[in-house]
C-alpha positions in Angstrom: -12.4 -36.5 -17.1 -11.7 -32.8 -17.4 -14.1 -30.5 -15.1 -17.4 -29.9 -16.4 -17.5 -26.1 -17.9 -19.9 -23.9 -16.5 -23.2 -22.0 -17.4 -22.0 -19.3 -19.9 -24.3 -16.9 -19.4 -26.4 -15.7 -16.7 -29.8 -17.6 -16.9 -28.3 -20.9 -18.5 -29.2 -24.0 -17.5 -27.2 -24.9 -14.1 -25.0 -27.9 -14.6 -25.4 -31.0 -12.7 -23.4 -31.2 -9.4 -24.2 -34.5 -8.1 -20.7 -35.3 -8.1 -17.4 -33.4 -6.9 -15.7 -31.3 -9.1 -12.8 -32.5 -11.3 -10.8 -29.9 -11.4 -7.0 -30.7 -11.0 -4.5 -29.0 -9.0 -0.4 -29.6 -7.8 -1.4 -33.2 -6.3 -4.3 -34.2 -8.1 -3.1 -34.7 -11.6 -5.4 -34.8 -14.7 -4.5 -37.5 -17.2 -4.9 -35.4 -20.8 -4.0 -36.6 -24.2 -0.8 -35.7 -23.7 0.2 -36.8 -20.6 -0.4 -35.4 -17.1 -1.2 -32.2 -15.9 -1.0 -30.6 -12.5 -2.3 -26.7 -11.7 -0.8 -24.9 -9.4 -2.9 -22.2 -7.5 -0.9 -18.7 -7.3 -2.9 -16.6 -5.0 -3.3 -13.2 -6.9 -0.9 -14.3 -9.5 2.1 -14.0 -7.3 5.3 -15.1 -7.6 9.4 -14.8 -6.7 11.8 -14.8 -9.0 13.1 -17.7 -7.1 9.4 -19.5 -7.6 9.9 -18.7 -11.6 12.8 -20.5 -11.7 11.7 -23.4 -9.7 8.3 -23.9 -12.3 10.7 -23.9 -15.6 13.3 -26.3 -13.8 10.2 -28.7 -13.3 8.7 -27.6 -16.6 12.0 -29.0 -18.1 13.0 -31.9 -15.7 8.8 -33.2 -15.7 6.7 -32.2 -18.5 7.1 -30.8 -21.8 9.1 -27.6 -21.1 6.5 -25.4 -21.2 3.9 -23.2 -18.6 0.8 -22.5 -19.5 -1.0 -19.8 -17.2 -4.7 -19.7 -16.6 -7.8 -17.2 -16.8 -7.2 -17.3 -13.2 -3.7 -16.5 -13.1 -2.6 -19.7 -12.0 -0.3 -22.0 -14.1 -0.3 -25.7 -15.4 2.2 -28.2 -16.4 1.6 -30.3 -19.0 3.3 -33.7 -20.6 4.0 -35.2 -17.1 4.7 -38.4 -16.3 1.6 -39.9 -14.3 4.1 -41.0 -11.8 5.6 -37.9 -11.0 3.2 -36.4 -8.7 5.5 -37.0 -5.4 8.5 -35.1 -7.2 6.9 -32.3 -8.6 4.8 -31.7 -4.9 8.4 -32.0 -3.1 9.9 -29.4 -5.7 6.9 -27.0 -4.8 6.7 -27.4 -1.2 10.8 -26.3 -1.4 10.0 -23.0 -2.5 6.8 -22.2 -0.5 4.1 -23.0 -3.7 2.4 -26.1 -1.7 1.4 -24.6 2.0 -1.7 -27.0 2.1 -1.9 -30.2 1.0 -5.7 -30.5 2.0 -6.1 -27.4 0.6 -4.5 -26.6 -2.6 -7.1 -26.5 -4.7 -9.5 -24.1 -3.2 -6.6 -21.3 -3.3 -8.3 -19.8 -6.2 -7.7 -15.8 -6.1 -7.1 -13.4 -8.6 -6.4 -9.7 -7.6 -5.7 -6.5 -9.2 -2.1 -7.2 -11.5 -1.5 -3.1 -11.0 -2.6 -2.7 -7.5 0.0 -0.4 -6.1 1.8 0.8 -9.0 1.6 4.6 -9.6 1.6 7.0 -12.4 -1.0 7.5 -15.3 -3.2 5.2 -16.9 -1.5 2.4 -15.7 -4.4 -0.1 -16.5 -4.1 1.2 -20.1 -7.8 3.2 -19.9 -5.9 6.4 -20.6 -6.7 8.1 -17.8 -6.0 8.3 -14.4 -2.8 9.2 -12.2 -2.3 6.1 -10.5 -3.2 4.6 -7.5 -5.8 6.3 -5.4 -6.4 8.7 -8.4 -7.3 6.4 -11.3 -11.0 6.0 -11.7 -12.5 4.3 -8.8 -9.3 2.9 -7.0 -9.0 3.1 -3.4 -6.2 5.1 -2.1 -5.4 2.8 0.8 -6.2 -0.5 -0.4 -3.0 -2.9 0.0 -4.9 -5.9 -1.9 -1.7 -7.3 -1.5 -1.9 -7.8 2.0 -5.6 -8.7 1.6 -4.3 -11.9 -1.0 -1.5 -13.0 1.6 -4.2 -13.1 4.7 -6.8 -14.5 2.7 -4.6 -17.2 1.4 -2.9 -17.7 5.0 -7.0 -18.2 6.4 -8.3 -20.3 3.7 -5.4 -22.6 4.6 -6.3 -22.8 7.8 -9.9 -23.1 7.8 -10.9 -26.7 7.9 -14.4 -25.9 6.6 -12.8 -24.1 3.5 -11.3 -27.7 2.3 -15.2 -28.1 1.5 -15.5 -25.4 -1.3 -15.0 -26.4 -5.0 -11.8 -26.4 -6.6 -13.8 -23.9 -8.9 -14.6 -21.9 -6.2 -13.1 -18.2 -7.2 -12.0 -15.3 -4.8 -11.6 -12.0 -6.7 -9.9 -8.6 -5.1 -10.5 -5.5 -6.6 -8.3 -2.5 -5.9 -11.2 -0.5 -7.4 -10.6 -0.3 -11.2 -13.2 -2.7 -11.6 -10.5 -5.1 -13.5 -10.8 -8.6 -11.4 -14.3 -7.9 -10.4 -15.5 -8.0 -14.0 -14.4 -11.8 -13.9 -17.8 -12.9 -11.8 -16.1 -14.5 -9.4 -17.7 -16.5 -6.4 -17.0 -14.0 -4.2 -15.8 -10.7 -4.8 -14.0 -8.0 -3.0 -14.1 -4.4 -4.2 -11.8 -1.6 -2.2 -13.8 1.6 -1.5 -12.6 5.3 -3.1 -13.4 8.1 -4.9 -15.2 6.5 -7.4 -17.2 5.1 -5.4 -17.4 7.3 -2.2 -17.1 11.0 -4.3 -14.7 11.7 -1.8 -10.6 12.0 -1.8 -8.5 10.8 0.1 -8.3 7.7 2.3 -10.3 9.7 5.1 -13.2 9.9 3.2 -13.3 6.8 1.2 -16.0 4.5 1.0 -16.0 1.3 2.6 -15.2 -1.9 0.3 -17.9 -4.0 -1.0 -18.7 -7.2 -1.0 -20.2 -8.8 -4.4 -21.7 -12.2 -4.4 -22.0 -14.3 -7.2 -22.7 -11.5 -10.7 -25.2 -9.8 -8.4 -25.5 -6.2 -9.6 -25.8 -4.6 -5.6 -22.8 -5.3 -2.8 -22.8 -5.3 1.0 -20.9 -3.1 2.8 -17.6 -3.8 4.5 -16.4 -2.2 7.4 -12.7 -0.9 7.2 -10.6 -3.5 8.5 -13.1 -6.6 7.8 -12.7 -7.3 4.5 -10.7 -10.5 4.5 -13.2 -11.8 7.2 -16.0 -10.8 5.2 -14.9 -12.6 2.1 -14.5 -15.9 4.5 -18.0 -15.7 6.3 -19.4 -15.2 2.8 -17.7 -18.6 1.4 -18.6 -20.4 4.9 -22.3 -19.0 4.3 -22.5 -20.1 0.7 -21.4 -24.0 2.3 -23.6 -23.9 5.6 -26.2 -23.0 3.4 -26.1 -25.5 0.8 -25.8 -27.8 3.5 -28.7 -26.7 5.4 -31.1 -26.9 2.0 -29.8 -29.9 0.8 -28.5 -28.8 -2.4 -25.6 -29.2 -4.2 -23.9 -26.0 -6.2 -19.8 -25.3 -7.0 -20.7 -21.6 -7.3 -22.7 -18.9 -5.8 -24.1 -18.0 -9.1 -25.7 -21.3 -9.1 -27.6 -20.8 -6.4 -28.4 -16.6 -6.1 -31.5 -17.5 -3.5 -29.4 -18.5 -0.6 -27.5 -15.5 0.6 -29.0 -12.0 1.2 -28.6 -9.4 -1.6 -26.6 -6.4 -1.6 -28.0 -3.1 -1.1 -25.3 -0.6 -2.5 -25.2 -0.4 -6.6 -21.5 -1.8 -7.8 -19.2 1.0 -9.6 -18.4 0.3 -13.1 -16.8 -2.8 -13.9 -14.7 -2.0 -17.0 -12.5 -5.3 -17.0 -9.8 -3.8 -18.3 -6.5 -5.9 -18.7 -3.4 -3.8 -18.4 -1.4 -2.7 -21.2 1.4 -4.5 -22.6 5.0 -2.5 -22.6 6.2 0.0 -20.2 4.0 0.9 -17.2 4.5 3.6 -14.6 6.0 1.4 -11.7 6.9 -1.7 -14.0 6.3 -3.5 -17.5 3.6 -6.0 -18.7 4.1 -8.6 -21.1 1.9 -11.0 -22.8 2.0 -14.8 -23.8 0.3 -16.2 -27.1 -2.3 -18.3 -25.6 -0.7 -17.8 -22.3 2.1 -20.7 -22.6 5.9 -20.3 -22.6 8.8 -22.1 -22.7 11.3 -22.4 -19.8 13.6 -20.1 -21.5 11.1 -17.4 -21.6 10.3 -18.3 -18.0 13.7 -17.6 -17.1 13.9 -14.1 -19.0 11.1 -13.3 -17.1 12.7 -14.1 -13.7 16.0 -11.8 -15.1 14.3 -8.8 -16.4 11.8 -8.8 -13.0 12.8 -7.0 -10.0 12.2 -9.6 -7.6 8.1 -10.5 -8.0 6.3 -11.5 -11.2 2.1 -11.4 -11.1 0.4 -13.4 -13.5 -2.7 -11.6 -14.5 -6.4 -13.5 -15.6 -5.7 -12.6 -18.9 -2.6 -14.5 -19.5 0.0 -12.2 -19.2 2.7 -11.2 -16.6 3.2 -7.8 -14.6 6.7 -7.1 -13.4 6.3 -4.6 -10.6 9.5 -2.5 -10.6 11.1 -3.4 -13.6 13.2 -1.1 -15.9 11.7 -0.2 -19.3 15.0 -1.3 -20.7 14.4 -4.8 -20.4 11.3 -5.1 -22.9 13.9 -5.3 -26.2 15.1 -8.7 -24.5 11.5 -9.9 -23.3 10.6 -9.1 -26.6 13.5 -11.2 -28.1 12.9 -14.3 -26.7 8.3 -14.2 -27.6 6.7 -12.0 -25.3 4.2 -9.9 -26.8 5.6 -6.4 -25.3 4.0 -3.5 -28.1 -0.1 -3.0 -27.6 -2.1 -3.1 -31.2 -1.6 -6.7 -31.6 -4.7 -8.9 -32.7 -3.7 -11.1 -30.5 -4.4 -8.9 -27.5 -7.4 -10.7 -25.3 -7.1 -13.8 -27.6 -7.4 -17.3 -25.7 -8.1 -21.0 -26.8 -8.3 -23.9 -25.4 -6.1 -26.7 -25.5 -7.4 -28.4 -28.9 -5.4 -31.0 -30.4 -3.6 -33.1 -29.7 -3.4 -32.3 -25.8 -7.5 -32.9 -26.0 -9.3 -35.6 -27.5 -12.4 -33.9 -27.1 -11.6 -31.3 -29.8 -12.3 -31.7 -33.2 -9.4 -29.6 -34.3 -5.8 -28.2 -33.8 -7.4 -25.1 -32.4 -4.4 -23.0 -31.5 -2.1 -23.3 -34.7 -5.3 -22.7 -36.6 -5.8 -20.0 -34.9 -2.7 -18.3 -34.8 -2.7 -18.5 -38.3 -5.9 -16.4 -38.1 -4.2 -14.0 -35.6 -0.6 -13.9 -37.4 -2.9 -12.9 -40.6 -4.8 -10.5 -39.1 -1.5 -8.4 -38.0 0.1 -8.9 -41.2 -3.0 -7.5 -42.9 -3.5 -4.3 -40.4 0.3 -3.7 -40.3 1.3 -1.7 -37.7 -2.7 -1.2 -36.8 -2.9 -4.5 -35.7 -6.3 -5.1 -33.7 -7.4 -1.7 -34.0 -4.9 0.2 -32.4 -6.7 1.8 -29.8 -10.0 0.8 -31.2 -12.2 -1.6 -28.4 -12.1 -4.6 -29.8 -13.9 -7.6 -28.0 -12.4 -10.8 -26.5 -12.0 -14.1 -28.9 -11.6 -17.1 -27.8 -11.0 -20.3 -29.6 -13.2 -23.9 -28.8 -12.2 -27.8 -30.3 -15.5 -28.4 -28.5 -18.8 -27.3 -27.2 -17.3 -27.2 -23.5 -15.5 -24.0 -24.8 -12.9 -24.7 -21.8 -11.1 -21.5 -20.7 -13.4 -19.1 -22.3 -13.6 -15.7 -20.8 -16.5 -14.4 -19.0 -18.6 -11.0 -20.0 -18.9 -10.6 -23.9 -16.6 -12.3 -26.3 -16.3 -14.0 -29.8 -16.8 -17.7 -29.7 -14.8 -19.6 -32.0 -16.2 -23.1 -32.3 -14.6 -26.0 -34.1 -16.9 -27.7 -36.5 -14.7 -30.3 -38.3 -15.3 -28.2 -41.3 -13.9 -24.8 -40.2 -15.5 -22.6 -37.4 -18.7 -21.2 -36.1 -18.7 -17.5 -35.2 -20.9 -16.1 -32.5 -20.8 -12.5 -31.0 -21.3 -12.7 -27.8 -20.4 -16.0 -27.0 -23.1 -19.4 -27.5 -25.9 -17.0 -25.8 -26.3 -15.2 -29.1 -26.2 -18.9 -30.8 -29.1 -17.9 -33.7 -26.3 -15.0 -34.9 -23.7 -17.8 -35.8 -21.7 -17.9 -38.9 -20.1 -20.5 -40.5 -16.7 -20.1 -42.3 -13.8 -21.8 -43.3 -10.3 -21.7 -41.6 -9.4 -19.6 -45.1 -11.8 -16.8 -44.0 -11.5 -17.1 -40.2 -8.9 -14.1 -39.8 -11.4 -11.7 -41.9 -14.2 -13.0 -39.8 -12.6 -13.0 -36.3 -11.8 -9.3 -37.1 -15.0 -8.1 -37.9 -16.8 -10.0 -34.7 -14.7 -8.5 -32.4 -15.3 -5.0 -33.7 -18.9 -5.3 -33.4 -20.8 -3.4 -30.7 -23.9 -5.2 -30.6 
């Protein structure tokens, strides 16, 4: 069966963790209604162009011909034959995507996808002048180096194999993007936004956030990755010492000491799609793209692709003249669309639990919203809430923070602003009413 979803909001009942998690991996396939599913962990969402091509080839040869990105910047292959696990593993090992058989499911690491890119407003906020001067960004933090070191040390640590396949690490360059995802252990680079200084010499130490805490622990410079690993190990040790079971730090926040330093603002702003200073950013409809699209991505990049937790891709160093080719094969390359920050679970026919073909119905609603608004799309610069369609109450893949919940009922959808935590304010709509209801709900400020 698929993994049990997390508690959806602070204070929600902690799920029963009396069993091991059932998260799929590259070696542990999950049997879905549309065939077997494999999830390949990509620390930091990092891929070389060669790895992108290898994944596209595997999807065509072994699966349904498409790759699906996840809310953790990982990638999934669907429609696999149940006996293809060994061949898939061989393909992944050949390009460096399976460095450890024993630790492959615990390599859950998200990182700021724009880290290291320069220029104004690379995060789409309309402010800042690049790494070190964008609001809250650390001038000296090498987040990609942190990703590589953390991944290598996780795979080399016997104890780390005891982490849940859902345990998440986040490495934030100080802009507060991935730190807003409420990972289990989050490292936030220090910088002018937290220290009030200017330049690497005056930057504050990094902060270590545990679960959903609103205070962090200061981390001495040069000890950042060690602090992240120590926190994860301390969590496992505390669970064992207290005879408790949990997959996430937020399920047992009393086990580790609280931080003392208030966190900076965590806006959670994803990269804007289009040409950015230092590269390109594109979006994918519900995170899915066919093999031909992935090949176009490999051709357009400058050797590296970074998948984002918002189901898009950043191409560092790629030229703006590549955007038209990417748009022609179906990537989103222009901002202002209703499709921005819109996600959905698998739904029918891939999941028997679902009450609807949520992706098809959501796509019609989003296309209708774009058509109604014309060039204004979802609001053309106005802030809108994320929206997530779910085929059942498990709400697999829903976003963190505030969001518009679209829950299939069998007769239409139940619309709730701020996720299921505000269930008392739910409104039932038909499929024909959905586009207007979603647009209105996403603009709410309450």
